Backbone as CSV, one residue per row, in Angstrom:
resi,resn,N_x,N_y,N_z,CA_x,CA_y,CA_z,C_x,C_y,C_z
1,MET,16.101,26.075,-1.687,15.169,26.564,-3.022,16.130,27.099,-3.779
2,GLN,16.734,28.019,-3.907,17.681,28.754,-4.965,18.426,27.636,-5.837
3,ARG,18.930,26.385,-4.991,19.667,25.522,-5.620,18.310,25.043,-6.748
4,ALA,17.294,24.283,-6.659,16.171,24.001,-7.130,16.059,24.468,-8.343
5,THR,15.808,25.876,-7.968,15.507,26.639,-8.912,16.296,26.585,-10.122
6,ALA,17.953,26.779,-9.621,19.127,26.737,-10.400,18.936,25.516,-11.357
7,ILE,18.869,24.501,-10.593,18.591,23.480,-11.558,17.743,23.246,-12.517
8,ARG,16.508,24.009,-12.487,15.650,23.540,-13.448,15.721,24.828,-14.533
9,SER,16.371,25.707,-14.320,16.536,27.071,-15.678,17.664,26.817,-16.152
10,GLY,17.773,27.493,-16.824,18.869,27.695,-18.214,19.096,28.469,-18.587
11,THR,20.291,29.068,-18.787,20.421,30.686,-20.212,21.713,31.180,-19.219
12,ALA,22.606,31.822,-19.882,23.713,32.801,-19.803,24.954,32.912,-20.729
13,CYS,26.231,32.220,-20.459,27.162,32.333,-21.206,28.147,31.546,-20.774
14,LYS,28.655,30.220,-22.171,29.418,29.121,-21.583,30.718,29.642,-21.392
15,ALA,31.297,31.009,-21.618,32.488,31.572,-21.686,33.217,31.717,-20.049
16,GLU,32.290,31.264,-19.372,32.245,31.687,-17.921,32.810,30.300,-17.282
17,ARG,32.810,29.315,-17.858,32.829,28.173,-17.283,34.038,27.586,-17.387
18,ALA,34.623,27.182,-16.526,35.914,26.520,-16.361,35.870,25.049,-17.103
19,PRO,37.082,24.929,-17.641,37.300,23.473,-18.716,36.853,22.305,-17.615
20,ALA,36.606,21.167,-17.895,36.697,20.043,-17.458,37.987,19.044,-16.876
21,PRO,37.962,18.835,-16.123,38.991,18.378,-15.371,39.971,17.100,-16.717
22,ASN,40.955,16.862,-16.493,41.381,16.089,-17.737,42.223,14.910,-16.658
23,PHE,41.169,13.513,-16.836,41.683,12.539,-15.964,42.871,11.451,-16.613
24,PRO,43.718,11.034,-16.612,44.811,10.373,-17.211,44.361,9.169,-17.880
25,LEU,43.408,8.369,-17.026,42.497,7.221,-17.488,41.792,7.126,-18.300
26,ALA,41.352,8.448,-18.982,40.621,8.659,-20.183,41.030,8.275,-21.712
27,VAL,39.985,7.527,-22.330,40.459,6.938,-23.618,39.949,7.698,-24.392
28,ALA,40.684,8.121,-25.672,40.008,9.122,-26.935,39.043,8.214,-27.312
29,GLY,38.199,9.001,-27.840,36.805,8.455,-28.587,35.537,8.229,-27.477
30,GLY,35.757,8.743,-26.461,34.685,8.271,-25.312,34.595,7.068,-25.414
31,ARG,35.450,5.886,-25.151,34.707,4.919,-24.608,35.660,4.320,-23.173
32,THR,34.772,3.470,-22.775,35.215,3.099,-21.252,36.747,3.128,-20.977
33,PRO,37.178,3.713,-19.812,38.483,3.349,-19.903,39.456,2.236,-19.608
34,ARG,40.322,1.990,-19.980,41.174,0.600,-20.279,41.126,0.365,-18.580
35,GLY,40.663,-1.349,-18.930,40.675,-2.150,-17.498,39.344,-1.874,-17.003
36,VAL,37.974,-1.142,-17.591,37.293,-0.608,-16.379,36.165,-1.732,-17.304
37,SER,35.502,-2.635,-16.655,34.815,-3.555,-17.301,33.534,-3.056,-17.180
38,HIS,32.446,-3.308,-17.456,30.614,-3.270,-17.856,30.243,-3.030,-15.994
39,ASP,30.749,-4.421,-15.543,30.204,-4.319,-14.231,30.889,-3.074,-13.413
40,ARG,32.084,-2.942,-13.550,32.707,-1.652,-12.822,32.211,-0.362,-13.194
41,ALA,31.918,-0.223,-14.325,31.154,1.048,-14.916,29.934,0.941,-14.148
42,VAL,28.939,-0.120,-14.141,27.770,-0.288,-13.050,27.952,0.262,-11.292
43,GLU,29.157,-0.272,-11.165,29.396,-0.169,-9.816,29.919,1.731,-9.750
44,TRP,30.397,2.364,-10.540,30.604,3.828,-10.532,29.389,4.183,-10.685
45,CYS,28.881,4.239,-11.422,27.257,4.990,-11.265,26.778,4.815,-10.336
46,ASP,26.730,3.505,-9.375,25.954,3.282,-7.946,26.763,4.844,-7.144
47,CYS,27.917,4.302,-7.340,28.395,5.622,-6.494,28.344,6.996,-6.649
48,LEU,28.394,7.058,-8.369,27.437,8.634,-8.822,26.034,8.851,-7.936
49,ILE,25.067,8.199,-8.069,24.255,7.930,-7.817,23.762,8.741,-6.039
50,ASP,24.858,7.817,-5.403,25.000,8.327,-4.207,25.686,9.726,-3.602
51,ILE,26.787,9.978,-4.120,27.160,11.370,-4.414,25.988,12.483,-4.714
52,ALA,25.631,12.216,-5.773,24.275,13.032,-6.296,23.239,13.279,-5.472
53,ALA,22.927,12.247,-4.722,21.691,11.867,-3.436,21.997,13.135,-2.432
54,ALA,23.494,12.814,-1.944,23.904,13.543,-0.427,24.156,15.075,-1.191
55,LEU,24.704,15.427,-2.371,25.094,16.639,-2.840,23.718,17.230,-3.061
56,PHE,22.861,16.827,-3.451,21.601,17.736,-4.206,19.943,17.622,-2.797
57,ASN,20.488,16.349,-1.948,20.097,16.137,-0.689,18.464,15.636,-1.522
58,VAL,18.704,14.543,-2.360,17.348,13.792,-2.883,17.600,12.440,-2.366
59,SER,16.496,11.341,-2.701,16.571,10.170,-2.078,17.203,9.809,-3.379
60,GLY,18.338,8.519,-2.803,19.005,7.824,-3.740,17.843,6.542,-4.032
61,ARG,16.797,6.208,-3.709,15.974,5.550,-4.176,15.353,6.174,-5.248
62,GLU,14.476,7.398,-4.897,14.124,7.976,-5.995,15.223,8.149,-7.307
63,LEU,16.222,8.346,-7.241,17.324,8.419,-8.389,17.190,7.246,-9.074
64,ARG,17.297,5.919,-8.284,17.290,4.403,-8.728,15.912,4.130,-9.611
65,ARG,14.981,4.984,-9.187,13.619,4.458,-9.212,13.418,4.373,-11.122
66,PRO,12.780,3.129,-11.432,12.847,3.253,-13.252,11.547,4.143,-13.123
67,GLY,11.352,4.585,-14.540,10.124,5.227,-14.857,10.623,6.515,-14.597
68,ARG,9.614,7.221,-14.666,9.653,8.795,-14.502,9.431,9.753,-12.879
69,SER,10.379,10.603,-12.829,10.236,11.281,-11.673,9.908,12.692,-11.675
70,THR,9.842,13.101,-10.534,9.465,14.720,-10.610,10.421,15.380,-11.560
71,LEU,10.509,16.606,-11.606,11.628,17.705,-12.453,12.745,17.512,-11.739
72,ASP,12.790,17.742,-10.390,13.954,18.107,-9.436,14.606,16.669,-9.555
73,VAL,14.177,15.632,-9.278,14.872,14.559,-9.257,15.455,13.900,-10.488
74,THR,14.383,14.298,-11.780,15.245,14.093,-13.070,16.227,14.823,-13.423
75,ARG,16.338,15.986,-12.907,17.548,16.810,-13.310,18.592,16.633,-12.402
76,VAL,18.749,15.996,-11.452,19.674,15.646,-10.884,19.953,14.355,-11.302
77,ARG,19.436,13.283,-11.640,19.954,12.149,-12.438,20.371,12.738,-13.771
78,GLN,19.991,13.867,-14.351,20.905,14.114,-15.249,22.203,14.999,-15.589
79,ILE,22.227,15.589,-14.268,23.522,15.462,-14.275,24.438,14.637,-13.746
80,ALA,23.714,13.741,-12.778,24.753,12.403,-12.607,25.243,12.053,-13.728
81,MET,24.433,11.599,-14.453,24.863,10.876,-15.774,25.410,11.666,-16.856
82,TYR,25.600,13.234,-16.791,26.428,13.453,-17.451,27.639,13.524,-16.655
83,VAL,28.044,13.635,-15.587,29.210,13.948,-14.980,29.612,12.180,-15.032
84,GLY,29.315,10.926,-15.096,29.731,10.027,-15.402,30.074,9.964,-16.547
85,HIS,29.448,10.292,-17.656,30.340,10.326,-18.930,31.398,11.301,-19.127
86,VAL,31.082,12.554,-18.567,32.551,13.763,-18.738,33.550,13.549,-18.031
87,VAL,33.428,12.937,-16.653,34.326,13.111,-15.900,34.765,11.596,-15.881
88,LEU,34.345,10.812,-15.603,34.458,9.426,-15.700,34.935,8.716,-16.893
89,ARG,34.338,9.694,-17.896,34.796,8.964,-19.445,34.056,7.478,-19.799
90,LEU,32.801,7.114,-18.932,32.501,6.145,-19.306,31.769,5.997,-20.417
91,THR,31.130,5.026,-21.490,30.417,5.370,-22.299,28.893,5.639,-22.165
92,MET,27.877,6.083,-23.200,26.419,6.232,-22.505,25.770,5.197,-22.394
93,SER,26.612,4.209,-23.012,25.728,2.764,-23.103,25.968,2.547,-21.479
94,ASP,27.325,2.348,-20.929,27.393,2.075,-19.549,26.434,2.802,-18.497
95,VAL,26.736,4.260,-19.049,26.110,5.171,-17.895,24.114,4.858,-17.755
96,GLY,23.877,4.425,-19.182,22.639,4.238,-19.322,22.167,2.680,-18.448
97,ARG,23.341,1.610,-18.374,22.911,0.510,-17.653,22.964,0.930,-16.373
98,GLY,23.795,1.807,-15.638,24.448,1.666,-14.178,23.120,2.887,-13.862
99,PHE,22.714,3.377,-14.711,21.077,4.147,-14.099,19.838,3.354,-14.557
100,GLY,20.111,2.493,-15.128,18.714,1.685,-15.091,17.991,2.290,-16.465
101,ARG,18.788,2.922,-17.159,18.442,3.769,-18.627,18.727,3.327,-19.791
102,ASP,18.107,3.857,-21.020,18.678,3.652,-22.021,19.926,4.562,-22.512
103,ARG,20.891,4.251,-23.422,21.818,5.099,-24.013,21.128,6.484,-24.599
104,THR,20.112,6.633,-25.008,19.981,7.581,-25.806,18.987,8.552,-24.861
105,THR,18.835,7.867,-23.886,18.459,9.011,-22.720,19.313,9.497,-21.925
106,VAL,20.909,8.672,-21.838,21.790,9.748,-21.491,22.283,10.406,-22.567
107,LEU,22.409,10.220,-23.865,22.308,11.358,-24.490,21.779,12.393,-24.669
108,TYR,20.331,12.351,-24.178,19.635,13.495,-24.187,19.850,14.056,-23.002
109,ALA,20.376,13.665,-21.728,20.569,14.359,-20.876,22.327,15.043,-20.743
110,CYS,23.072,14.467,-21.665,24.050,14.980,-21.695,23.804,16.785,-22.518
111,HIS,23.084,16.752,-23.623,23.009,17.441,-24.436,22.220,18.714,-23.612
112,LEU,21.129,18.076,-22.773,20.193,19.065,-21.693,21.150,19.916,-21.239
113,VAL,21.836,18.929,-20.460,23.042,20.007,-19.450,24.100,20.529,-19.830
114,GLU,24.370,20.157,-20.883,25.548,20.970,-21.407,24.812,22.283,-21.994
115,ASP,23.621,22.475,-22.473,22.537,23.586,-23.155,22.340,24.329,-21.918
116,MET,22.225,23.708,-20.801,21.581,24.462,-19.326,22.790,25.188,-18.865
117,ARG,24.141,24.583,-18.770,25.524,25.339,-18.195,25.919,26.603,-18.763
118,ASP,24.636,27.228,-19.945,24.951,28.638,-20.421,24.685,29.423,-19.261
119,ASP,24.024,29.090,-18.099,23.591,29.787,-16.983,24.281,29.739,-15.896
120,ALA,25.004,30.482,-15.335,26.298,30.676,-14.187,25.705,29.835,-13.332
121,ASP,24.393,29.863,-12.461,24.006,28.948,-11.438,24.178,27.603,-11.636
122,PHE,23.503,27.686,-12.765,23.418,25.771,-12.539,24.865,25.426,-13.360
123,ASP,25.615,26.360,-14.053,27.265,25.846,-14.051,27.694,25.335,-13.037
124,ARG,27.786,26.396,-11.798,28.119,25.696,-10.668,27.620,25.010,-9.761
125,ILE,26.582,24.784,-10.149,26.038,23.327,-9.361,27.030,21.975,-10.376
126,VAL,26.976,22.034,-11.480,27.180,21.067,-12.492,29.076,20.680,-12.147
127,ALA,29.512,22.604,-11.564,31.090,21.804,-11.880,31.236,21.802,-10.279
128,THR,30.443,21.419,-9.332,30.664,21.364,-8.084,30.818,19.808,-8.116
129,MET,29.480,19.401,-8.478,29.554,17.614,-8.898,30.435,17.447,-9.681
130,GLU,30.795,17.915,-10.622,32.483,17.356,-10.929,33.404,17.120,-10.134
131,ARG,33.614,18.342,-9.532,34.719,18.482,-8.244,34.668,17.227,-7.379
132,VAL,33.417,17.269,-6.762,33.371,16.136,-5.895,33.271,14.676,-6.356
133,THR,32.847,14.503,-7.335,32.768,13.099,-8.027,34.382,13.033,-8.721
134,GLY,35.446,13.861,-8.844,36.651,13.638,-9.224,37.187,13.310,-7.945
135,ALA,36.947,13.962,-6.965,38.010,13.871,-5.905,37.113,12.449,-5.007
136,ALA,36.311,12.128,-5.156,35.879,10.628,-4.630,36.369,9.773,-5.366
137,PHE,36.624,9.764,-6.621,37.182,8.537,-7.385,38.561,8.506,-7.313
138,ARG,39.388,10.068,-7.025,40.497,9.971,-7.179,41.027,9.435,-6.030
139,GLU,40.517,9.640,-4.744,40.421,9.221,-3.377,40.520,7.664,-3.506
140,ARG,39.537,7.225,-4.641,39.222,5.407,-4.477,40.442,5.186,-5.231
141,GLY,41.345,5.848,-6.029,42.364,5.129,-6.824,41.551,4.874,-8.267
142,THR,40.541,5.123,-8.487,40.027,4.661,-9.765,40.432,6.043,-10.874
143,ILE,40.575,7.078,-10.717,40.572,7.800,-11.573,42.230,8.499,-11.482
């Protein structure tokens, strides 16, 4: 219950947040990393959905479902989209395609998650998702 409350809320101090990890395949300007096709980006997003579903104990089917969802499912999806853009350095268009959403939805999710990271509990949750994603993709040799 505490995790769900922290996912929904927001406020505190960005200074407490650790810097995002620096991955070597990232290309300046927020472009999809070299050698990553749009199909591969969609595959990476599918993996992100599975990671988020396992980490937050949410149905992967619910995260993939088109249309509106409950706030808890929506927030987990937004965190996963944010991590796809920030950690994996995918374009917002590629993340949107991978999640079955528009790039402007990804833009909104990234802004929202960044603003909510002011809350220390929420920031810890997002940082955990970033670390798990970084480890999973490093293990696969993709980043």
